[in-house]
N, C-alpha and C positions, 0 to 999 in steps of 0.2 A: 833768722831767729831760731832758737831751739827751745824745746820744752824743758821744764825744770828736771832736775835729777830725780829719777824714779825711786831713790832710796826713801825709807820712811821719814816723813817730816811731821813732827809732833803737832806743830801749829796747823798744818793743813788737815791732818787727821781730826783735830779738835774742831776745825771749821766744818768739816764734813759731818762730824757728829752733831754739831749744833744745827746744821742744815737739814739733816735727816729727821731730827726731832721736830723741826718746824714743818717738814713735809707731813709727818704723821699727824701732828696736831692740826694742821690745816685741813687734812682729809677728815679727821675726827669731828671737827666742828662744821664741816661743809653743809650738811643738811640741818643739824640743830640750830645753826646760826640764823636761819630764816625767822625764828621766833624771838631773837634777841638782838637789839641794836648794838649792844656792846660786843657780842660775838661777831656780828657783821663787820664792825670796825676793825676788830682784831684780824678777821679773815682777810679783809682788804689790805691791812697793813702787812700781813705775812706775804700775800701774793704780790705785793708791790716789789719784792726783792728776793724772795727765797729761791725761785727758779733761776733768775739771773745769777744768783750766787752759786747754785749747784752747777750750772752750765759753765760759768767762769772758772770754777775749780777744776772741772773735768777738762777744760781746754789746756790747763797748765801742764797736764801730764800726757797730752796727745803728741804723737810724732808727726812731723810734717813731711817725712819721707817714708813711704810705705814699701815694705819688703814682703817676702812670702810669709814670714812669721807673723807680720801684722795682719795680713788677710786671714790667716788661720785663726788668730786671736779674735778678730771681729766676728768670724763665723761661730766659733765655739763659745765665746763669752757674751756675745750680744744677740746674734741672730737666733741661735738655738734656744737660749732661755726665753727670748721673745716669743718664739713659736710655741713652746711648751706652756708658758704662762698665759698666752692668749687663749688657749683652749681651757686652761684652768679657770681663768676669770669669766669667760663666757659661760662655762658650766656653773660657776658660783652665782652668776647673775640670774640664771634660771631658777636657782633655789631661793635667792634672797629678794628677787624683784627689783634688783638694782638697775642701773642704766642699761639700755639695749644698744648694742654695737654690732656692726657687720663684721664678718670674718677678716676683712682686709683693713679694717680700722683698728689700730692699736687700742686695746681696751683701757679706757680711763687713764690710770697712771702709767700705763705701758708706753705711752707716746714718747717718754724720755728715752727709753731703750731704742725704739725705732729711730728717733732723731739722732741718737749717738752714732748709730751705724752710718748715717749719711754725713754727719759732721766729720767723722773720722776719715771717710773716703774723700771728701771734698777739701779737707784742710790744706793739702798741698797747693791747691789753687788760690787760697786766700791767706796764706801764711806770710804776709808782708803788710806794711802800713797801707799801701794802695789796696791790697786785698781786704783789709779791714774796712776801708771806706766803701769798697764795692759791696761788701756784706751788708753794710748799713743801707746802702741804696736799694739792694735786693729786698731787704726786710721791709722797707717802707713802701716800695713799689708793689710788693706782693699783695698788699691790702686792697689794691684796685681790681684784682682778679677774683671774681666770685667762684671760679672753678677750683681755686686752691683752698682746700678745707681740711676736714678731718681725715680723709682717706690717706693712708700711709703716713699720717701725722705731718703732712707737708707744710701746712700753714705755720704750725708751731716751730717746725724745723727751720724755716726761713726767718721767722721772727727772732728766734734766740741764737741764730748763727753768729751775729756780731759779738755776743757775749763769749762764745766759745773761742772765737779768733782773738778777742781781747785778752782772755785768759792765757792763751798760748803765747801771745807776743809779749805781753807786759804783766802777766799775773804775778810773777815772782817779785818784780820791782814794786808793783802797787801794794802787795801785801807787806813787803819790807818797809815801804814808806808809811803804811798805816801803823806798823809797830813802832816806828820812830816818832810819829806824831799822833798818838792815840786820841788826844782830846779833839784835835781838828777833824780827824776822820770820823770820830763818834758824832760830832756835831753835824757833819755832812750826812751821816746816816739818819739822824733825827730829823734834820731839815728836809731830806728827800722823802722819807716816809710821811712826814707831816704834810708835805705839799700834796702827795697823792691822796691822803685822807681828806684834806681840804677840798681838793678837786672833786673827790667822790661826793662830798656833801653838796657840792654845787651841781651835781648831776653826771659825773663821770660814769660811763658804762663800764661796770666792773669786769665784764667779759673781755674788754680790751686788754686787760692785764695778762690774760692767758695766751694772747697771740693766735688764737685758734679760729678767728672769724675774719672775713673780709670786711671792708669799711661799710658795705651796704647793710650789714646786719650787726656789726659790733665795733663801730668806730669810737674812739675816745671822744672825738668831737665831730659832729656831722658836717659842720661848715668847713673845717680845716682838718680833714682826717689825717693827711700825711704829716703835717706839722705836729698835730696832737700825738700821733704814734711816735714820732721822733722825740718829742718831749717826754713821753712816758718811758721810752727806752732809756733816755738819759738819766731820768730819775731812778729807774730800776738799777742801772749800772752804778750810779753814785751811791745808792743805798747798799748795794751788794759789797762794793769795795769798802765803804765806811763800816759795814758790819764786821769786817775782819779785825777792826781795832777793838771790838768789844769782847772778843773771845780770847781768853788767856792762852798763851802758847803751850802751857803744860797743864791743861785741864784733863786729868787722867781719864775720867769717865767719858767725857766727850770724845777723847782720842780713841778709846776702846770702841765706842759706837761708830766712830768715823771709819775705823778699819774694817768694820762689818756692815757698812752701809748698804751693800748690794742686797744682802738677804733681807734686811729691814725694809728696804724699798720694795722688793718684789712680794714680800709676804704680808706686810702690814695692811694692805688694802683688803685682803681676805678677812682679817679680824675686824676691820672697820665695817665692812659690808654686813658681816654677821651681827655685830653689836647694834648697828643702827636698825637693821631689818627686824631684830628681835623686839624693837619698841622700847628698849631699856632707857634711852634718853628721856622719854616722856615721864618716867617715874622719878627722875632726879629733880629736886626742888630748884627753881630758877636761880635762887641765890647761890646754890652750890654747883650749878652746871659748869661754870668755868673751871674751878679748881678740880672738880671730879674728872672732866674731860682732859685736862692737862696732866693729871696724875695717870689716867689710863693711857695716855699717849706715851708717857715715859715707860710704863710697864710693858706696853706692846713692843716698843723698841728693845727693851731688855730681854724680852721672851723670844723675839725673833732673831736677835743678833747671833746666838750660838749656832744657828743653821748656816752661817756664812761659810765656814770652812768646808763642810761637806758639799755645800752647793758649788763652791769654787772648784772642788775636786771633780764634781760631776760635769761642770761646764768648763773644762779646760782642754786644750789641744792634747791629743795623744802623742806626747813628745817622743816616746820610745819608738813607737811605730813609724813616726815620721823620720827619725834618725836612721832606722834600718832601710827605709826607702831611699834616702839620700846616699847612704854608704853603698847601696847596691848599684 
């Protein structure tokens, strides 16, 4: 199996744009949601599928054969920005009183970048139908090990690995199928998210949606943790694929944001931290909290998106220098 063509795909860009808006909005309501049952339900609904979606889309463009240029790209486009923004976020947390993290634990949203490094490196081992099955087994079995946790983002890396492999193997076919049968896939999305919300109302531990905890402290179901995790992953995958039917293939604004999702992802957390730490959400009337936070999320994405081009230039392999070394 090979990854999809790396040429620009307007539908994938639009999906990335929709996904990054959900990421920003999810983080924007993360703390304010504690005082609103409606925001809590929206938060759970978003977290039921938005990271499976992002991981699934990332897998579509990953190469299952790594060469020298791939390793250079991983170092420059993933490891280097991870190291830089790890320091930036830890410094920002000291100023805002946000979450405390150790130096070796990817800070808050940076777990995705750390996990991307590992997914890219191990994909050659899992890039087959049998590998996908193995990834699912690893994700479910990892919950039994209390030693696998936040450090180096390993727990989340293993939990979301099947979505990355699924995107790599079958992403293009599944997205194409969703475009051919939009109603059926849209209903699959609604049913899957609805099932998670219903489960949550019955007592689902919302922390299980992040894949960051072992069963001992964050099982979806304490009596049948492995089966519950497998069910939650299946619902997340179905919702992620179903969501692709809801996003128009030529949504210009979403596409524009999707092309610039890296900068939005890395920078929006700093804005969210400053906004929430300032106490501003407390001054927003409860009835206006949802529309105001949604509007702010869009504005944050629009403001941070233009930083993508200079950021990509900064975190890109020095091609000219490498070419001179090879020619020598």
